C-alpha positions in Angstrom: 20.8 31.6 19.2 18.2 29.9 21.5 19.4 27.8 24.1 18.6 24.3 23.9 18.2 21.9 26.7 18.9 18.9 24.7 21.4 19.4 22.3 24.2 16.7 23.9 20.8 14.1 23.7 21.1 11.4 20.9 18.3 11.3 18.6 16.4 8.8 18.0 13.3 7.4 16.3 11.1 8.0 19.5 12.7 11.5 19.6 10.4 15.2 18.4 11.5 15.7 14.8 14.4 17.7 14.6 14.3 18.5 11.0 11.0 19.2 9.1 10.7 20.2 5.7 7.8 20.1 2.7 7.2 17.2 0.7 6.0 17.4 -3.2 4.5 14.2 -4.0 7.1 12.7 -7.3 6.5 9.3 -9.2 10.0 9.4 -10.4 12.0 10.7 -7.5 12.8 9.7 -3.7 13.0 12.3 -0.8 16.2 13.5 0.5 15.8 12.5 3.6 14.2 9.8 5.4 11.3 10.6 7.8 10.5 9.3 11.3 6.6 10.3 10.1 4.4 12.5 7.9 2.2 15.5 9.1 -0.9 15.3 6.7 -2.4 19.0 6.6 -5.2 18.5 4.2 -6.5 14.9 4.7 -6.9 12.1 2.0 -4.8 9.6 0.5 -1.2 9.1 0.8 0.6 6.9 -1.6 4.1 6.2 0.0 7.3 4.2 -0.2 8.0 3.1 3.4 12.0 2.7 4.5 12.0 -1.2 3.5 9.6 -1.6 1.3 10.1 -2.9 -2.4 6.8 -1.5 -3.5 4.5 1.4 -2.8 1.0 1.4 -0.3 -1.8 3.6 0.3 -2.6 4.9 3.5 -6.4 5.6 2.7 -8.6 8.6 4.2 -5.9 9.8 6.3 -7.6 12.7 8.5 -6.6 16.4 8.1 -4.0 17.1 10.8 -2.8 13.5 11.4 0.8 12.2 11.9 1.8 8.7 9.9 4.9 7.3 12.0 6.2 5.9 9.2 9.9 6.3 8.1 9.5 7.2 4.5 11.5 7.1 1.5 9.1 8.3 -1.0 5.6 10.0 -1.8 4.3 9.2 -4.8 1.9 11.6 -6.8 0.0 8.8 -7.9 -2.9 8.0 -5.5 -1.9 10.9 -3.4 -4.9 13.1 -2.6 -4.0 14.8 0.7 -2.1 17.6 0.3 0.1 19.9 2.9 2.4 17.2 3.4 5.1 17.6 6.1 8.2 15.1 6.4 9.3 15.3 10.1 12.9 13.4 10.2 
């Protein structure tokens, strides 16, 4: 097991992600885990539900390789043209 010099540090919104997971956009389900941010592998539009929102919002023309600093509870299939989205938590 690798040594982690930060193992006793507290996780916060501004600390690097400790968990990363592939996201498959879905119109019917929420993510298993709320993100700190999203990594967009292949650019396009991203329709998502921010943690404290009651409605979805679309980020248009997100560039490939961009990181969206948004706490997200869902990424929707309808309206999302970006691909290879990774949740950072």
